[in-house]
N, CA, C and O atoms as a DFTB+ gen file, in Angstrom:
796 C
 N C O
     1  1      89.882     175.495      -3.641
     2  2      90.997     176.394      -3.441
     3  2      92.285     175.569      -3.458
     4  3      92.322     174.460      -2.926
     5  1      93.314     176.099      -4.055
     6  2      94.591     175.398      -4.170
     7  2      95.230     175.272      -2.795
     8  3      95.099     176.158      -1.950
     9  1      95.929     174.151      -2.582
    10  2      96.528     173.908      -1.257
    11  2      97.500     175.002      -0.827
    12  3      97.509     175.395       0.339
    13  1      98.308     175.491      -1.742
    14  2      99.292     176.491      -1.337
    15  2      98.624     177.806      -0.959
    16  3      99.140     178.557      -0.131
    17  1      97.460     178.085      -1.578
    18  2      96.726     179.308      -1.241
    19  2      96.176     179.184       0.178
    20  3      96.250     180.123       0.970
    21  1      95.618     177.998       0.488
    22  2      95.089     177.793       1.852
    23  2      96.189     177.912       2.895
    24  3      96.020     178.569       3.922
    25  1      97.313     177.271       2.620
    26  2      98.421     177.346       3.580
    27  2      98.886     178.784       3.762
    28  3      99.189     179.210       4.877
    29  1      98.941     179.525       2.668
    30  2      99.368     180.923       2.740
    31  2      98.364     181.748       3.551
    32  3      98.756     182.602       4.346
    33  1      97.063     181.487       3.344
    34  2      96.037     182.211       4.097
    35  2      96.132     181.900       5.590
    36  3      96.032     182.801       6.423
    37  1      96.324     180.630       5.922
    38  2      96.448     180.247       7.335
    39  2      97.630     180.968       7.962
    40  3      97.514     181.525       9.054
    41  1      98.768     180.957       7.274
    42  2      99.955     181.620       7.812
    43  2      99.742     183.126       7.927
    44  3     100.136     183.742       8.917
    45  1      99.112     183.719       6.903
    46  2      98.897     185.160       6.904
    47  2      97.941     185.571       8.035
    48  3      98.187     186.561       8.723
    49  1      96.858     184.816       8.225
    50  2      95.896     185.141       9.294
    51  2      96.566     185.020      10.654
    52  3      96.360     185.856      11.535
    53  1      97.371     183.973      10.819
    54  2      98.053     183.774      12.095
    55  2      99.018     184.915      12.378
    56  3      99.079     185.400      13.508
    57  1      99.766     185.350      11.385
    58  2     100.729     186.438      11.578
    59  2     100.012     187.754      11.824
    60  3     100.406     188.519      12.704
    61  1      98.947     188.029      11.047
    62  2      98.240     189.304      11.189
    63  2      97.563     189.434      12.558
    64  3      97.449     190.540      13.085
    65  1      97.120     188.334      13.127
    66  2      96.458     188.407      14.433
    67  2      97.443     188.141      15.568
    68  3      97.049     187.957      16.719
    69  1      98.738     188.125      15.220
    70  2      99.804     187.902      16.207
    71  2      99.586     186.602      16.989
    72  3      99.933     186.510      18.166
    73  1      99.018     185.623      16.333
    74  2      98.821     184.317      16.955
    75  2      97.604     184.232      17.841
    76  3      97.333     183.181      18.422
    77  1      96.856     185.331      17.956
    78  2      95.678     185.334      18.818
    79  2      94.584     184.444      18.228
    80  3      93.794     183.845      18.959
    81  1      94.548     184.366      16.908
    82  2      93.545     183.542      16.251
    83  2      94.256     182.594      15.297
    84  3      95.052     183.013      14.457
    85  1      93.961     181.341      15.440
    86  2      94.486     180.331      14.527
    87  2      93.296     179.731      13.796
    88  3      92.335     179.318      14.445
    89  1      93.324     179.667      12.487
    90  2      92.203     179.126      11.731
    91  2      91.885     177.698      12.168
    92  3      92.753     176.994      12.684
    93  1      90.639     177.273      11.961
    94  2      90.239     175.932      12.381
    95  2      91.138     174.858      11.778
    96  3      91.705     175.025      10.698
    97  1      91.249     173.766      12.499
    98  2      92.123     172.667      12.107
    99  2      91.693     172.061      10.779
   100  3      92.539     171.631       9.995
   101  1      90.379     172.022      10.513
   102  2      89.922     171.371       9.279
   103  2      90.436     172.086       8.022
   104  3      90.600     171.451       6.981
   105  1      90.697     173.417       8.107
   106  2      91.253     174.127       6.956
   107  2      92.664     173.641       6.647
   108  3      93.007     173.388       5.492
   109  1      93.479     173.513       7.698
   110  2      94.849     173.055       7.467
   111  2      94.873     171.581       7.094
   112  3      95.708     171.159       6.294
   113  1      93.977     170.800       7.659
   114  2      93.929     169.374       7.326
   115  2      93.500     169.188       5.875
   116  3      94.071     168.366       5.158
   117  1      92.489     169.955       5.436
   118  2      92.051     169.858       4.043
   119  2      93.176     170.265       3.107
   120  3      93.387     169.640       2.068
   121  1      93.891     171.307       3.477
   122  2      94.987     171.770       2.631
   123  2      96.062     170.702       2.510
   124  3      96.605     170.483       1.427
   125  1      96.374     170.027       3.636
   126  2      97.384     168.971       3.591
   127  2      96.894     167.787       2.772
   128  3      97.656     167.209       1.997
   129  1      95.608     167.416       2.940
   130  2      95.055     166.298       2.166
   131  2      95.065     166.616       0.677
   132  3      95.476     165.795      -0.143
   133  1      94.603     167.827       0.337
   134  2      94.598     168.209      -1.073
   135  2      96.017     168.285      -1.602
   136  3      96.273     167.944      -2.757
   137  1      96.946     168.733      -0.756
   138  2      98.345     168.797      -1.161
   139  2      98.886     167.415      -1.483
   140  3      99.597     167.246      -2.474
   141  1      98.559     166.420      -0.659
   142  2      99.061     165.078      -0.925
   143  2      98.402     164.491      -2.169
   144  3      99.043     163.769      -2.933
   145  1      97.081     164.810      -2.380
   146  2      96.418     164.345      -3.603
   147  2      97.032     165.018      -4.828
   148  3      97.236     164.383      -5.863
   149  1      97.323     166.308      -4.695
   150  2      97.942     167.039      -5.798
   151  2      99.327     166.488      -6.083
   152  3      99.705     166.320      -7.242
   153  1     100.098     166.201      -5.014
   154  2     101.430     165.638      -5.193
   155  2     101.362     164.290      -5.902
   156  3     102.164     164.010      -6.793
   157  1     100.394     163.451      -5.502
   158  2     100.250     162.143      -6.142
   159  2      99.887     162.305      -7.613
   160  3     100.409     161.587      -8.466
   161  1      98.989     163.252      -7.914
   162  2      98.590     163.491      -9.290
   163  2      99.783     164.022     -10.100
   164  3      99.997     163.611     -11.241
   165  1     100.556     164.936      -9.501
   166  2     101.722     165.486     -10.197
   167  2     102.773     164.399     -10.439
   168  3     103.406     164.377     -11.495
   169  1     102.962     163.497      -9.468
   170  2     103.914     162.398      -9.648
   171  2     103.480     161.506     -10.809
   172  3     104.305     161.076     -11.616
   173  1     102.169     161.231     -10.885
   174  2     101.663     160.408     -11.983
   175  2     101.877     161.115     -13.322
   176  3     102.256     160.484     -14.309
   177  1     101.629     162.441     -13.352
   178  2     101.826     163.195     -14.583
   179  2     103.299     163.216     -14.980
   180  3     103.632     163.105     -16.160
   181  1     104.187     163.359     -13.980
   182  2     105.620     163.345     -14.275
   183  2     106.048     161.994     -14.832
   184  3     106.853     161.923     -15.761
   185  1     105.503     160.917     -14.256
   186  2     105.820     159.573     -14.742
   187  2     105.374     159.402     -16.185
   188  3     106.096     158.820     -16.995
   189  1     104.179     159.911     -16.512
   190  2     103.684     159.824     -17.880
   191  2     104.541     160.667     -18.821
   192  3     104.838     160.253     -19.941
   193  1     104.935     161.856     -18.355
   194  2     105.777     162.724     -19.183
   195  2     107.128     162.069     -19.451
   196  3     107.659     162.161     -20.558
   197  1     107.686     161.402     -18.426
   198  2     108.965     160.710     -18.612
   199  2     108.811     159.574     -19.622
   200  3     109.685     159.364     -20.463
   201  1     107.696     158.841     -19.536
   202  2     107.447     157.761     -20.492
   203  2     107.310     158.323     -21.905
   204  3     107.835     157.750     -22.859
   205  1     106.597     159.454     -22.035
   206  2     106.456     160.091     -23.343
   207  2     107.809     160.526     -23.890
   208  3     108.091     160.360     -25.076
   209  1     108.653     161.091     -23.007
   210  2     109.985     161.529     -23.428
   211  2     110.807     160.352     -23.915
   212  3     111.493     160.445     -24.932
   213  1     110.738     159.222     -23.177
   214  2     111.472     158.031     -23.612
   215  2     110.982     157.562     -24.972
   216  3     111.784     157.167     -25.819
   217  1     109.655     157.604     -25.190
   218  2     109.116     157.204     -26.486
   219  2     109.600     158.146     -27.588
   220  3     109.971     157.694     -28.671
   221  1     109.597     159.472     -27.311
   222  2     110.077     160.429     -28.305
   223  2     111.541     160.186     -28.618
   224  3     111.948     160.269     -29.777
   225  1     112.346     159.884     -27.590
   226  2     113.764     159.609     -27.793
   227  2     113.938     158.367     -28.654
   228  3     114.782     158.340     -29.550
   229  1     113.132     157.332     -28.380
   230  2     113.204     156.114     -29.191
   231  2     112.865     156.424     -30.644
   232  3     113.519     155.928     -31.561
   233  1     111.840     157.245     -30.847
   234  2     111.461     157.619     -32.210
   235  2     112.592     158.407     -32.857
   236  3     112.911     158.185     -34.025
   237  1     113.206     159.334     -32.102
   238  2     114.308     160.124     -32.635
   239  2     115.458     159.221     -33.039
   240  3     116.058     159.419     -34.095
   241  1     115.772     158.235     -32.214
   242  2     116.875     157.345     -32.522
   243  2     116.569     156.465     -33.729
   244  3     117.484     155.974     -34.391
   245  1     115.276     156.264     -34.016
   246  2     114.904     155.450     -35.148
   247  2     114.895     156.235     -36.461
   248  3     114.803     155.646     -37.539
   249  1     114.991     157.567     -36.369
   250  2     115.054     158.361     -37.593
   251  2     116.266     157.921     -38.401
   252  3     117.338     157.686     -37.843
   253  1     116.099     157.812     -39.695
   254  2     117.275     157.454     -40.471
   255  2     118.145     158.685     -40.674
   256  3     117.736     159.815     -40.407
   257  1     119.350     158.434     -41.151
   258  2     120.329     159.505     -41.279
   259  2     119.857     160.630     -42.196
   260  3     120.110     161.802     -41.917
   261  1     119.170     160.282     -43.292
   262  2     118.724     161.299     -44.234
   263  2     117.680     162.220     -43.609
   264  3     117.704     163.427     -43.846
   265  1     116.764     161.665     -42.813
   266  2     115.766     162.497     -42.144
   267  2     116.435     163.474     -41.189
   268  3     116.064     164.646     -41.127
   269  1     117.421     162.988     -40.447
   270  2     118.120     163.843     -39.495
   271  2     118.857     164.954     -40.229
   272  3     118.783     166.118     -39.838
   273  1     119.566     164.595     -41.288
   274  2     120.316     165.588     -42.046
   275  2     119.377     166.608     -42.685
   276  3     119.696     167.795     -42.741
   277  1     118.222     166.151     -43.165
   278  2     117.253     167.064     -43.763
   279  2     116.715     168.043     -42.718
   280  3     116.562     169.232     -42.999
   281  1     116.429     167.546     -41.519
   282  2     115.953     168.412     -40.439
   283  2     117.010     169.448     -40.072
   284  3     116.704     170.624     -39.879
   285  1     118.254     168.995     -39.980
   286  2     119.356     169.897     -39.651
   287  2     119.523     170.957     -40.743
   288  3     119.739     172.131     -40.439
   289  1     119.427     170.553     -41.994
   290  2     119.562     171.478     -43.117
   291  2     118.431     172.501     -43.127
   292  3     118.665     173.684     -43.373
   293  1     117.213     172.052     -42.863
   294  2     116.075     172.977     -42.833
   295  2     116.244     174.018     -41.736
   296  3     115.936     175.195     -41.928
   297  1     116.742     173.568     -40.573
   298  2     116.952     174.510     -39.477
   299  2     118.064     175.501     -39.827
   300  3     117.974     176.685     -39.505
   301  1     119.112     175.003     -40.490
   302  2     120.210     175.886     -40.916
   303  2     119.707     176.921     -41.922
   304  3     120.065     178.096     -41.843
   305  1     118.881     176.482     -42.864
   306  2     118.325     177.403     -43.857
   307  2     117.456     178.457     -43.175
   308  3     117.544     179.646     -43.481
   309  1     116.615     178.000     -42.243
   310  2     115.721     178.917     -41.523
   311  2     116.522     179.976     -40.769
   312  3     116.194     181.161     -40.827
   313  1     117.575     179.552     -40.060
   314  2     118.394     180.502     -39.290
   315  2     119.108     181.486     -40.226
   316  3     119.221     182.674     -39.922
   317  1     119.588     180.975     -41.368
   318  2     120.319     181.844     -42.294
   319  2     119.398     182.884     -42.919
   320  3     119.759     184.057     -43.008
   321  1     118.221     182.468     -43.349
   322  2     117.280     183.432     -43.931
   323  2     116.822     184.448     -42.896
   324  3     116.608     185.619     -43.210
   325  1     116.673     183.984     -41.651
   326  2     116.323     184.912     -40.567
   327  2     117.445     185.933     -40.376
   328  3     117.191     187.119     -40.166
   329  1     118.686     185.455     -40.452
   330  2     119.848     186.331     -40.308
   331  2     119.877     187.395     -41.409
   332  3     120.111     188.573     -41.138
   333  1     119.636     186.968     -42.655
   334  2     119.689     187.917     -43.769
   335  2     118.617     188.987     -43.647
   336  3     118.855     190.148     -43.979
   337  1     117.447     188.605     -43.175
   338  2     116.391     189.578     -42.929
   339  2     115.507     189.830     -44.145
   340  3     115.883     189.505     -45.271
   341  1     114.337     190.408     -43.914
   342  2     113.342     190.584     -44.973
   343  2     113.743     191.576     -46.070
   344  3     113.153     191.558     -47.150
   345  1     114.714     192.424     -45.819
   346  2     115.125     193.382     -46.854
   347  2     116.170     192.781     -47.796
   348  3     116.297     193.222     -48.938
   349  1     116.913     191.786     -47.330
   350  2     117.966     191.181     -48.151
   351  2     117.465     189.917     -48.849
   352  3     117.801     189.676     -50.009
   353  1     116.669     189.115     -48.155
   354  2     116.235     187.814     -48.668
   355  2     115.626     187.866     -50.067
   356  3     116.007     187.049     -50.906
   357  1     114.701     188.783     -50.366
   358  2     114.095     188.752     -51.702
   359  2     115.112     188.835     -52.845
   360  3     114.872     188.298     -53.926
   361  1     116.232     189.497     -52.613
   362  2     117.217     189.677     -53.675
   363  2     118.228     188.540     -53.768
   364  3     118.834     188.345     -54.821
   365  1     118.424     187.781     -52.680
   366  2     119.482     186.760     -52.697
   367  2     118.978     185.337     -52.431
   368  3     119.774     184.400     -52.475
   369  1     117.691     185.148     -52.159
   370  2     117.197     183.831     -51.755
   371  2     117.424     182.762     -52.819
   372  3     117.820     181.646     -52.480
   373  1     117.188     183.066     -54.085
   374  2     117.373     182.066     -55.140
   375  2     118.825     181.601     -55.213
   376  3     119.099     180.403     -55.284
   377  1     119.737     182.547     -55.195
   378  2     121.153     182.197     -55.260
   379  2     121.588     181.464     -53.993
   380  3     122.386     180.529     -54.054
   381  1     121.059     181.892     -52.844
   382  2     121.383     181.194     -51.601
   383  2     120.928     179.737     -51.676
   384  3     121.681     178.831     -51.317
   385  1     119.704     179.514     -52.139
   386  2     119.144     178.166     -52.201
   387  2     119.877     177.291     -53.214
   388  3     120.056     176.095     -52.981
   389  1     120.299     177.868     -54.325
   390  2     120.928     177.046     -55.365
   391  2     122.441     176.893     -55.204
   392  3     122.998     175.886     -55.640
   393  1     123.118     177.865     -54.590
   394  2     124.576     177.809     -54.506
   395  2     125.080     177.545     -53.082
   396  3     125.871     176.626     -52.868
   397  1     124.640     178.325     -52.135
   398  2     125.176     178.263     -50.774
   399  2     124.608     177.080     -49.992
   400  3     125.366     176.350     -49.353
   401  1     123.298     176.878     -50.028
   402  2     122.666     175.832     -49.218
   403  2     123.182     174.428     -49.541
   404  3     123.421     173.666     -48.605
   405  1     123.369     174.038     -50.804
   406  2     123.920     172.701     -51.062
   407  2     125.324     172.512     -50.471
   408  3     125.644     171.442     -49.953
   409  1     126.153     173.552     -50.550
   410  2     127.497     173.463     -49.965
   411  2     127.413     173.400     -48.445
   412  3     128.161     172.664     -47.804
   413  1     126.489     174.184     -47.871
   414  2     126.292     174.166     -46.426
   415  2     125.822     172.781     -45.976
   416  3     126.243     172.286     -44.930
   417  1     124.957     172.165     -46.766
   418  2     124.470     170.818     -46.456
   419  2     125.620     169.818     -46.466
   420  3     125.702     168.953     -45.594
   421  1     126.515     169.935     -47.457
   422  2     127.673     169.040     -47.514
   423  2     128.556     169.206     -46.282
   424  3     129.040     168.224     -45.719
   425  1     128.761     170.453     -45.868
   426  2     129.581     170.722     -44.679
   427  2     128.909     170.130     -43.446
   428  3     129.570     169.487     -42.630
   429  1     127.587     170.343     -43.300
   430  2     126.856     169.799     -42.150
   431  2     126.956     168.281     -42.117
   432  3     127.172     167.692     -41.058
   433  1     126.799     167.653     -43.269
   434  2     126.884     166.193     -43.329
   435  2     128.269     165.726     -42.894
   436  3     128.392     164.749     -42.155
   437  1     129.300     166.412     -43.347
   438  2     130.659     166.062     -42.942
   439  2     130.888     166.237     -41.449
   440  3     131.604     165.452     -40.828
   441  1     130.277     167.272     -40.872
   442  2     130.467     167.538     -39.442
   443  2     129.775     166.508     -38.556
   444  3     130.323     166.095     -37.534
   445  1     128.572     166.093     -38.949
   446  2     127.812     165.196     -38.071
   447  2     128.036     163.721     -38.368
   448  3     127.441     162.863     -37.717
   449  1     128.888     163.416     -39.345
   450  2     129.199     162.027     -39.639
   451  2     130.298     161.572     -38.691
   452  3     131.353     162.200     -38.604
   453  1     130.045     160.474     -37.980
   454  2     131.049     159.978     -37.040
   455  2     132.103     159.140     -37.767
   456  3     132.027     158.961     -38.982
   457  1     133.077     158.633     -37.026
   458  2     134.179     157.888     -37.627
   459  2     133.700     156.615     -38.330
   460  3     134.340     156.165     -39.280
   461  1     132.608     156.039     -37.889
   462  2     132.088     154.825     -38.499
   463  2     131.277     155.086     -39.759
   464  3     130.805     154.141     -40.392
   465  1     131.107     156.342     -40.131
   466  2     130.369     156.662     -41.340
   467  2     128.892     156.933     -41.090
   468  3     128.185     157.347     -42.009
   469  1     128.405     156.709     -39.861
   470  2     127.013     156.985     -39.539
   471  2     126.857     158.394     -39.002
   472  3     127.833     159.054     -38.645
   473  1     125.639     158.833     -38.953
   474  2     125.375     160.176     -38.436
   475  2     125.020     160.072     -36.962
   476  3     124.189     159.251     -36.575
   477  1     125.644     160.897     -36.149
   478  2     125.438     160.883     -34.702
   479  2     124.130     161.595     -34.387
   480  3     124.135     162.732     -33.915
   481  1     123.017     160.929     -34.647
   482  2     121.687     161.538     -34.587
   483  2     121.404     162.308     -33.303
   484  3     121.086     163.494     -33.385
   485  1     121.501     161.706     -32.130
   486  2     121.038     162.438     -30.949
   487  2     122.057     163.404     -30.356
   488  3     121.785     164.029     -29.330
   489  1     123.218     163.537     -30.978
   490  2     124.278     164.260     -30.303
   491  2     124.552     165.674     -30.786
   492  3     125.196     166.438     -30.067
   493  1     124.097     166.054     -31.961
   494  2     124.414     167.371     -32.493
   495  2     123.163     168.215     -32.629
   496  3     122.091     167.718     -32.972
   497  1     123.319     169.500     -32.353
   498  2     122.178     170.403     -32.475
   499  2     122.668     171.765     -32.948
   500  3     123.847     172.100     -32.830
   501  1     121.733     172.538     -33.485
   502  2     122.038     173.898     -33.902
   503  2     121.667     174.825     -32.755
   504  3     120.534     174.816     -32.274
   505  1     122.633     175.623     -32.324
   506  2     122.398     176.532     -31.203
   507  2     122.709     177.962     -31.631
   508  3     123.183     178.216     -32.738
   509  1     122.435     178.862     -30.739
   510  2     122.680     180.289     -30.924
   511  2     121.670     180.898     -31.873
   512  3     121.146     180.240     -32.771
   513  1     121.419     182.140     -31.653
   514  2     120.563     182.925     -32.537
   515  2     121.464     183.785     -33.417
   516  3     122.551     184.176     -32.992
   517  1     121.028     184.081     -34.629
   518  2     121.834     184.960     -35.491
   519  2     122.057     186.312     -34.825
   520  3     121.173     186.843     -34.152
   521  1     123.252     186.858     -35.024
   522  2     123.532     188.165     -34.440
   523  2     123.024     189.263     -35.374
   524  3     123.278     189.222     -36.578
   525  1     122.308     190.242     -34.820
   526  2     121.765     191.332     -35.651
   527  2     122.839     192.367     -35.970
   528  3     123.996     192.219     -35.576
   529  1     122.450     193.395     -36.673
   530  2     123.364     194.504     -36.962
   531  2     124.379     194.129     -38.018
   532  3     124.015     193.820     -39.153
   533  1     125.659     194.152     -37.652
   534  2     126.718     193.795     -38.588
   535  2     127.512     192.582     -38.107
   536  3     128.519     192.228     -38.719
   537  1     127.077     191.938     -37.022
   538  2     127.748     190.741     -36.517
   539  2     127.690     189.610     -37.533
   540  3     126.773     189.562     -38.353
   541  1     128.666     188.692     -37.488
   542  2     128.772     187.635     -38.487
   543  2     128.006     186.354     -38.149
   544  3     127.633     185.619     -39.063
   545  1     127.762     186.065     -36.887
   546  2     127.241     184.752     -36.486
   547  2     125.870     184.437     -37.086
   548  3     124.949     185.253     -37.043
   549  1     125.760     183.218     -37.652
   550  2     124.463     182.704     -38.101
   551  2     123.987     181.674     -37.089
   552  3     122.917     181.832     -36.501
   553  1     124.778     180.610     -36.877
   554  2     124.445     179.570     -35.892
   555  2     125.698     178.764     -35.584
   556  3     126.698     178.855     -36.297
   557  1     125.636     177.977     -34.518
   558  2     126.719     177.072     -34.138
   559  2     126.204     175.638     -34.167
   560  3     125.017     175.392     -33.954
   561  1     127.099     174.698     -34.432
   562  2     126.786     173.280     -34.292
   563  2     127.375     172.856     -32.959
   564  3     128.573     173.008     -32.719
   565  1     126.524     172.326     -32.096
   566  2     126.894     171.991     -30.720
   567  2     126.903     170.481     -30.534
   568  3     125.959     169.797     -30.930
   569  1     127.968     169.963     -29.934
   570  2     128.061     168.539     -29.590
   571  2     127.539     168.393     -28.169
   572  3     128.201     168.800     -27.214
   573  1     126.338     167.803     -28.028
   574  2     125.710     167.695     -26.716
   575  2     126.446     166.712     -25.800
   576  3     126.374     166.846     -24.578
   577  1     127.148     165.733     -26.365
   578  2     127.913     164.789     -25.541
   579  2     129.046     165.507     -24.834
   580  3     129.252     165.335     -23.633
   581  1     129.784     166.317     -25.593
   582  2     130.949     167.013     -25.062
   583  2     130.583     168.325     -24.384
   584  3     131.343     168.847     -23.568
   585  1     129.402     168.858     -24.732
   586  2     128.979     170.136     -24.169
   587  2     129.734     171.316     -24.740
   588  3     129.956     172.309     -24.048
   589  1     130.135     171.215     -26.016
   590  2     130.878     172.320     -26.624
   591  2     130.511     172.461     -28.089
   592  3     129.977     171.538     -28.706
   593  1     130.809     173.642     -28.639
   594  2     130.562     173.898     -30.052
   595  2     131.670     173.252     -30.878
   596  3     132.842     173.282     -30.503
   597  1     131.274     172.665     -32.018
   598  2     132.283     172.079     -32.906
   599  2     132.459     172.910     -34.173
   600  3     133.482     172.802     -34.848
   601  1     131.466     173.741     -34.500
   602  2     131.574     174.589     -35.682
   603  2     130.726     175.841     -35.496
   604  3     129.703     175.830     -34.810
   605  1     131.184     176.922     -36.130
   606  2     130.453     178.188     -36.093
   607  2     130.291     178.680     -37.528
   608  3     131.274     178.868     -38.245
   609  1     129.043     178.887     -37.938
   610  2     128.747     179.344     -39.287
   611  2     128.515     180.854     -39.263
   612  3     127.757     181.368     -38.441
   613  1     129.186     181.554     -40.187
   614  2     129.132     183.009     -40.231
   615  2     128.869     183.502     -41.651
   616  3     129.072     182.775     -42.624
   617  1     128.417     184.743     -41.751
   618  2     128.348     185.449     -43.025
   619  2     128.923     186.848     -42.795
   620  3     128.558     187.543     -41.846
   621  1     129.824     187.236     -43.682
   622  2     130.514     188.521     -43.550
   623  2     130.203     189.385     -44.765
   624  3     129.991     188.868     -45.861
   625  1     130.175     190.696     -44.572
   626  2     130.002     191.641     -45.681
   627  2     131.396     192.061     -46.140
   628  3     132.197     192.556     -45.348
   629  1     131.673     191.862     -47.402
   630  2     132.942     192.314     -47.968
   631  2     132.662     193.441     -48.946
   632  3     131.816     193.306     -49.830
   633  1     133.376     194.562     -48.789
   634  2     133.251     195.685     -49.712
   635  2     134.511     195.724     -50.557
   636  3     135.569     196.141     -50.088
   637  1     134.395     195.287     -51.803
   638  2     135.539     195.249     -52.707
   639  2     135.531     196.504     -53.583
   640  3     134.521     196.821     -54.210
   641  1     136.639     197.201     -53.622
   642  2     136.702     198.426     -54.429
   643  2     136.340     198.155     -55.890
   644  3     136.794     197.176     -56.482
   645  1     135.536     199.015     -56.448
   646  2     135.066     198.964     -57.830
   647  2     134.115     197.795     -58.123
   648  3     133.570     197.715     -59.224
   649  1     133.906     196.892     -57.164
   650  2     132.991     195.767     -57.384
   651  2     131.689     195.946     -56.612
   652  3     130.603     195.719     -57.145
   653  1     131.807     196.348     -55.371
   654  2     130.627     196.484     -54.522
   655  2     130.663     195.506     -53.359
   656  3     131.726     195.025     -52.967
   657  1     129.496     195.222     -52.818
   658  2     129.387     194.402     -51.612
   659  2     129.084     192.948     -51.946
   660  3     128.283     192.649     -52.831
   661  1     129.738     192.061     -51.224
   662  2     129.546     190.615     -51.347
   663  2     129.223     190.056     -49.962
   664  3     129.702     190.569     -48.951
   665  1     128.412     189.007     -49.925
   666  2     128.169     188.272     -48.678
   667  2     129.020     187.011     -48.728
   668  3     128.826     186.154     -49.590
   669  1     129.963     186.904     -47.796
   670  2     130.879     185.772     -47.743
   671  2     130.413     184.796     -46.661
   672  3     130.475     185.112     -45.473
   673  1     129.951     183.621     -47.066
   674  2     129.510     182.580     -46.139
   675  2     130.691     181.664     -45.842
   676  3     131.349     181.172     -46.759
   677  1     130.955     181.438     -44.566
   678  2     132.078     180.594     -44.168
   679  2     131.787     179.972     -42.806
   680  3     130.789     180.296     -42.162
   681  1     132.669     179.080     -42.379
   682  2     132.523     178.474     -41.056
   683  2     133.893     178.310     -40.413
   684  3     134.924     178.334     -41.086
   685  1     133.879     178.144     -39.099
   686  2     135.091     177.945     -38.304
   687  2     134.938     176.625     -37.549
   688  3     133.826     176.251     -37.177
   689  1     136.044     175.919     -37.323
   690  2     136.009     174.632     -36.623
   691  2     136.734     174.723     -35.283
   692  3     137.679     175.496     -35.121
   693  1     136.277     173.926     -34.335
   694  2     136.916     173.904     -33.018
   695  2     138.315     173.300     -33.097
   696  3     139.153     173.578     -32.239
   697  1     138.580     172.481     -34.107
   698  2     139.880     171.819     -34.244
   699  2     141.031     172.809     -34.309
   700  3     142.127     172.511     -33.834
   701  1     140.801     173.986     -34.892
   702  2     141.868     174.990     -34.985
   703  2     141.559     176.209     -34.107
   704  3     142.076     177.302     -34.339
   705  1     140.714     176.001     -33.102
   706  2     140.378     177.086     -32.186
   707  2     139.502     178.153     -32.823
   708  3     139.510     179.303     -32.382
   709  1     138.751     177.791     -33.850
   710  2     137.848     178.703     -34.563
   711  2     138.600     179.862     -35.219
   712  3     138.039     180.944     -35.395
   713  1     139.861     179.643     -35.580
   714  2     140.673     180.700     -36.171
   715  2     140.565     180.741     -37.689
   716  3     140.390     181.815     -38.264
   717  1     140.666     179.584     -38.349
   718  2     140.728     179.539     -39.811
   719  2     139.343     179.655     -40.445
   720  3     138.375     179.078     -39.950
   721  1     139.257     180.408     -41.546
   722  2     138.020     180.527     -42.316
   723  2     137.950     179.368     -43.311
   724  3     138.906     179.107     -44.040
   725  1     136.822     178.687     -43.333
   726  2     136.567     177.639     -44.319
   727  2     135.418     178.159     -45.178
   728  3     134.282     178.256     -44.715
   729  1     135.718     178.487     -46.420
   730  2     134.728     179.125     -47.290
   731  2     133.625     178.164     -47.720
   732  3     133.861     176.986     -47.989
   733  1     132.414     178.711     -47.774
   734  2     131.260     177.990     -48.320
   735  2     130.918     178.596     -49.675
   736  3     130.670     177.871     -50.639
   737  1     130.903     179.922     -49.749
   738  2     130.601     180.589     -51.011
   739  2     130.287     182.049     -50.798
   740  3     130.263     182.537     -49.668
   741  1     130.044     182.748     -51.906
   742  2     129.763     184.175     -51.860
   743  2     128.554     184.507     -52.723
   744  3     128.260     183.827     -53.706
   745  1     127.868     185.565     -52.329
   746  2     126.744     186.097     -53.108
   747  2     126.971     187.595     -53.272
   748  3     127.250     188.307     -52.308
   749  1     126.846     188.057     -54.515
   750  2     127.006     189.490     -54.791
   751  2     125.740     190.232     -54.374
   752  3     124.626     189.787     -54.649
   753  1     125.932     191.373     -53.705
   754  2     124.792     192.193     -53.296
   755  2     124.556     193.325     -54.296
   756  3     123.620     193.270     -55.094
   757  1     125.409     194.350     -54.250
   758  2     125.211     195.550     -55.060
   759  2     126.368     196.488     -54.748
   760  3     127.177     196.205     -53.863
   761  1     126.451     197.591     -55.462
   762  2     127.476     198.600     -55.152
   763  2     127.074     199.425     -53.944
   764  3     127.925     200.024     -53.287
   765  1     125.784     199.460     -53.646
   766  2     125.296     200.191     -52.479
   767  2     125.412     199.304     -51.234
   768  3     125.320     198.079     -51.310
   769  1     125.619     199.960     -50.087
   770  2     125.758     199.225     -48.837
   771  2     124.454     198.474     -48.507
   772  3     123.367     199.046     -48.589
   773  1     124.572     197.192     -48.136
   774  2     123.359     196.436     -47.778
   775  2     122.818     196.880     -46.426
   776  3     123.555     197.438     -45.613
   777  1     121.533     196.636     -46.182
   778  2     120.987     196.958     -44.854
   779  2     121.589     196.054     -43.790
   780  3     122.208     195.038     -44.105
   781  1     121.406     196.423     -42.546
   782  2     121.929     195.603     -41.445
   783  2     121.218     194.261     -41.431
   784  3     120.095     194.130     -41.917
   785  1     121.894     193.258     -40.861
   786  2     121.292     191.931     -40.749
   787  2     119.993     191.995     -39.970
   788  3     119.863     192.765     -39.019
   789  1     119.051     191.196     -40.371
   790  2     117.755     191.034     -39.721
   791  2     116.896     192.300     -39.782
   792  3     115.899     192.412     -39.068
   793  1     117.287     193.254     -40.636
   794  2     116.534     194.503     -40.738
   795  2     115.404     194.348     -41.748
   796  3     114.650     195.292     -41.980
């Protein structure tokens, strides 16, 4: 029986009998002994987990810049295709992969390259989930050192008269307060209104 269950039973029996009956001492002693053994085992497991984490961090730091950029690009592609949804992807995936993704990769590389020309491997991550419906957000690039977003990637639906609907991929930077649009590219949809994102 788990130590916390025994302790709970002892307390419950004592309360229910209004203190008239207290369980034998060996039950509480066993619970305390098992608790200390469990604590020692958990401490050992935590120590091993910390060692594993340090090893994983060392491996992460040893990744070369291209591996890191490729991982970041794959995650960006995954989030974007998830955002577009299963009804839109079949019609635009080829154009997205050949036109938009290479430009997005160039932007990502520019964002995560530090002043020395190297890539800040452990410091940047992709956060946020794509917004469903008609929201623009795809994902954000987060600087874990500073604890803030440095870029926000969006896709907007543009309805141009006599042309139809276009998907406008762009991003915003923290440098200008996320106000200015920086274009990545556009994909033509159709004259009919596209389905909602992630639909």
